[in-house]
N, C-alpha and C positions, 0 to 999 in steps of 0.2 A: 626778476620781480613778477608778482602774480599779475596776470593780465585777465581781462574778460574772456571767458571760456566760449569762444565761438562754436567749437565742436560740440559742446554740451548743448548750446542753444539749437543748433541745427538738428541734432539727434532728437531732442524733445519735439521738434516740429515735424519729425518723420522724414527728414531729408537724408538721402544716402550720402554717406561721407567716405572718401577714399583716403587711405594712408598706406604707410609702408613700414615694416620692421627694418631697422638698421642695426646689424649685429657686429659692426666694426666701428671703432672711434673715428669719426669723421664729421666735423662741422660742415665741411664743404659738401659732403653728400646730403646733409640736411638742407642747405641752401638750395641745392639743385632740385630737391623734392618740392620746395616752395616755389621755385621758378616755373616748375612744370605743372603747378596747379593742384597739388594734393591739399587735403584738408588737415592732415595730421601725420605725425611720424611717431613710431614707437621705438624709443631708444632701448635696445634689448640687452639689459644688464643680467638676464638669466642665461641665454645661450651666446652672448658676446663678452668680450674681455673688457668691458667698460668699468672703469673706476668712477667713484662719485665725481671726481675732478673732471675726467673726460666727458661724463654725461652732462655736467654743468655747461660745458663749452657747447655741447650739441643742443641743449635746452635754450641757451642764449641765441644760437643760430636760428632755431625754429621760430623764436619769438620775433626776430628781426626779419624773418622771411614770411611772415603771415601764417605760420602753421601752429596747431596746437601740439605741444610736446607731451607725450605720455612715456613713462618709463615702465618697462616690464622688469620687476625686481625678481631676484632669485628665491627669496624666502619671505614667508608671511610672518615677519618679526617686526615689532614696533621699531626697534633700533635700526633696522635695515630700511624700512619704509620711510621713517622720519627723514633720513639723510637725503633721499631722492625727491621728497617733497620740499625740503628746505632750500634746494637749488632753484626752485621756481617752476617745477613741472606742472602741467595742467592736471595731472592725476597719475595714478599708478595702475598697472595691470598685473594681476596676481595669479600665478599658476598653482595648480594643484590645490584648488578649493574643493575639498571632497566631502565636507560636511557643513551643516548649518553653523556649527561652532567655529569652523574655519572662517566662514564669511563674517560672522559676528566679530571675531577677533580682528579681521581686516578693517571693519568699520571703526572699531575702537582706535586703531592705529592711524587711520586717515583723517578722522574728524576730531576737531577740538571740542572741549566741553561746551554744551551739555550733551552733544551728540556722541563724543568719544573722549578718548584720553591722550590724544596727540600732544607731545611736549611742545612748548611755546618759547620762542626766542627771537631776537632781532636778526633774523637770517636774510639771505638774498630774497626769498619769497615774500618777506616781510619788509622789503626795501631797506634792509639792514637797520631797521628801527628808526629810519630818518624821515619816513613819510607819515602816513595816518597813524593814529594811536593804535597799539596793539589790540585794544578792545574792539576797534572797528575791523582791523585786519582778520581777527578770529571769525567774525560774522561773514566777511567776504570769502575767506578761504572755505569755510564750511558750505557756502553757496556754490562756489565755482569749481572746487576741486572734485575730480571725478574718480570713481572706483569702478574698475573693470575686473570681473572675476571670471576665471576659466571653468569651463566643463571639459575635462579631458580624461576622465575615467568612469567606469560604470557606477562607482560610488558617487561621483559628482552628479551623475544623471539621476540617481535615486534621491539625492539631496536637493535637486533643483527646485521643487515646489516650495521648500522652506527658505531657500536662499532668495527666491523671487519676492518674498514677503518683506525683505529688507529695503526700506526706502532709500537707503544711502547707496545701494547698488545701482549704478547707471547703465551699465552694459554687461551682458553675459556673453562671454567669447567662447565659441565652441572650437576646441583644438582637434582637428581631424586626425592628425598623425598620432598623437598620444591616445586618442579615443580608440583608434583602430588597433593600437597596441594592446590597450586594456581589454579589448574584446577578442583577442587572439588572432588579429590580422595585422601584424606589425608592418607598417609602411604601405598598407593597402586600404586607404580610406574610401575608395570607390566600391568596395565590396557592398553588396546589396543590404546586408545586415547593418553595417555601419551607417550607410546612408539613411536607412529607416530610423535608426536612433537619432541621427542628426536632424532629420525632418521633424521627428516628434519634439525634440528639443526647441527648435525654431518656433514651432506652433505654440509650445508652452510659454516661451519668453515673450512672444508677440502678444499673446492673450494677457499677460501680466502688465503690459504697457511699457515694459523696458525695451531698450534697443538690443537687437541681436547682432553679434559680431562673429566673424570667422575669417579664415584665410581665403583669399582670392589670388590665384596664382597668375591670372592674366585678365585682360579686359572682358574677354568673351565669358569666363566663368564669373566675373563680377557682375555682369549683366544678368546671368542666370540666377545668381544669388539675390540680386536686388529684386527680381521678379517673385522670389520666394519670401521677401520681406526682410532680408538682411540689410542693415543700414550702416554698420561699422565694418568696412571691408579693408583688409590689410594684405598687401603683396609683400614681397621680399625684395629689398633693393638689390641684393646680390643676384637673385634669379632674374629680375627685371633688367638689370644691367647686362647679365650674361646673355639673355635672349636677344637684346638689341645688338650686341657685339656678334653673335652667331649669325643674325640676319644680315648684318653688314658684311661679314666675310662670305656668306653664301652668295649674296648679290654681287659682290665684287669679283668673285671667282667663277661666277656663272653656274651656280648650282650647288 
């Protein structure tokens, strides 16, 4: 069921929010993220093997654990986006938004009339049609549902000023790995040229009043990014878990 989107509320207030990508189907991993104090999880249906059914279980776990569930979908298609919103996610995160038209299409898919053309039915997000009237649900969903668009190519960097004009876009997420690849430095996001473009995007997004998102591989990098004005910070559960296990092994084996 749709809940009040505390993540959206915090970001509007300028509060840095911490989350994690989860790219394997595990409601238990979602629950652990909630118990550890994260603000949101990104159910990664782009790079993970999640079906809509397994994503629904993860969304439910997030809601019960005090997290805002976001789903990263694989395609900017209304039929795809609709299904991940209907399971009750707090929003969708869309990769490869390379033009203003891409972003406008995403808005149309995420929002109900009059803001968009999302299909309406008595789904889990709408309490299966057993709660408030659908006419009220539409207003609530348009208000609470988030849209996060990606900047991960040079074409997306060029289109950024137009994307930032769209009121329905809540967060612009900079994808450093794909951006580095687009710039000819695959897997090398720390190259000076890539970092310069990232910093320029951060400044543009902040100036527009929207929230800036990107990847934070660990707490130290998250602090550095927060100092730059990034407020939607996502680690990766696999990497965070792996780092903790490696630290445990090193400590137990004395080095």
